[in-house]
C-alpha positions, 0 to 999 in steps of 0.5 A: 658542277656547283660552287657549293658541291665541287669547285670550292671544295676541290679548289680552296683559296690558297692561304697566300692570297690572304696576304698578297701584298709582298708577292705583288710588290715583287711582281710590280718591281720586276715589271719595270724591266718590261716597260722598256722591253720592246718585245714585251710591249709588242706582245701586250699590243698583240693581246689588246681587244680594241674596243668601241662601246659608245651609245653613239656608235653606228654601222658607219663609225664601227666600219671606220674603226675596223678599217684602222685595224685593216690598215695597221699592218701595212703602216706598221708591218713589224708590230703585228696587230691587235688580238681582237676588235670588240663592239656591241652585238648588233655590229657583229655583221659589220665586223664580219663584212669589214675585218680583213686581218687574219688572226684578229678576233671578232668580239662582241659584248652580249647578254645584257651588257654591262649590267647583265640585268635582263632575262636569261632567254634574252641573254641567250638569244642576243648571244646566239644572234651575234654568233650567227652574224659573225662574232667568234668571241662573246664578252658577257657579265655574270649576274653579279647581284645573284652571285653576291646573294650566294645564288651560285647555282643560278649564276652557273646555270645561266652562264652555261646556257649562254655558253651553249648559245655561243656555240663554237664562239669563245666565251669571255666572262666578266666578273666585275671584280670592283663590285666583289667584296674580297679576294675570296669572292674573286676566287669563287667567281673565277672558279664558278665562271670556269666551271660554267664554260668560260674560255677567258675570265675578265675583270671588269666592264669599265662601265662605272664600277671600279675596273681592273686591279692588280689584286683581282688579277693576281687572284684570278690568275691563281685560279686559272693556274690551279685549274690548269694544273688539275685538268690540263685545260688552259683558261685565258685572262683579260684585265680591263677597265682603266688600264691606260699606261705602259707601267700598268700594262707591264704589271698585268703582263708580269702577273700573267707571266709569273702566276700562269706562266710565259705560255699564257703570253699570247692572244689566245690566252691573254687579252687586255681591254684597253683601247686607249693603251694601243696608241701609247704602246705603239708610241713607246715601242717606236720611241725605244726603237728610234731613241727619240720620243715618238707620239703616235695617234693611230687608233 
């Protein structure tokens, strides 16, 4: 299924997305109540993809990173745990060997992350190897330059090949929305990724190009909701890139809640790529529970 022949015709962008400012303002206003809702903040925490993607990462440092997640349940048994841990693909075996927490997904970035500027065969091989070594989720970047040039068939075919290489692992497709020109680009990229096999669509890499925005999230969630209404298949959503405050996280939470529905507010359908946010959320939850300000640095 190509953008030109099927998806774009069957799923035209809703006219209200051309002027989304009033709807977003209402969502932002309502989101303020979730900033002091401990249950909502726990849900956001449970949907975090705790991430380390540094050039200085090593098997030792990733193992230590994972051990913090292993210990968290014992130290904070009432909070649950993060939704996943995301590392470079070469560290998939470390995740497989070290992570001992049921329900926390083993995610890797793959396919030439973050630029996606390599051969399709290389993207497929990297993805296949990461899954063979234990990854059960794979985050990849669509070929943004080819998309902007209108080469939708190439982009879709490549993503479908990477999806096939991922086998039973879930595929998260990063649109790099900060590089896209307008809401229509975000809408079309969302549909193209979904049609090509994405299980979750993600805003950004957080590497240089502007990261997540409320506007992009609003459009992406509308595409997810439209697809679910027509097919019954629920695609997940992951905002990532620059999300560091409780206030901002609450807005993304409320965008998903309002546009897709409350049933999306679980780690299988909602992820937040914001490692800096983890400590902030734990501190905010403990502050609400105790009535005094807490500052917790765990991760």
